[in-house]
Phi, psi and omega in degrees: 000129181277144174256149181280144174291154180291152176093006178282168183300317180299323179293320179295318179297322178296316179293326175294322177296319177296320180295320179294320178295319177298319179297319178296321178294320179295316180298319180290332181282317185262346181103147184293321182294317179295316180296317178293326177294316178295318179297317178296320178296319178295321178295318180295314179297317178298320178294318179296317179296317180297317179291322179295317178295324178294320178293322179293323179293321180291323182293332182286335184276128179287136179293144182290145177085000182252005181271141178260144176254132179284150175284157180289165182281358181276000178087014181275000000 
């Protein structure tokens, strides 16, 4: 009988099912309002970090048409 290699789709689906069950247990243990508050805070922090990194990426790129070209050393 052959065994499946690790990392195949059925194994991933099983682990996702386990993660959802764990999340349901955590929500039932701490309360729905607390879990939703933590989730909302994580989404807000993630969005702020994503937007900040995007702004830093835009700031590094020189705008087109604003670069100056030096004249050659021949006096032209």
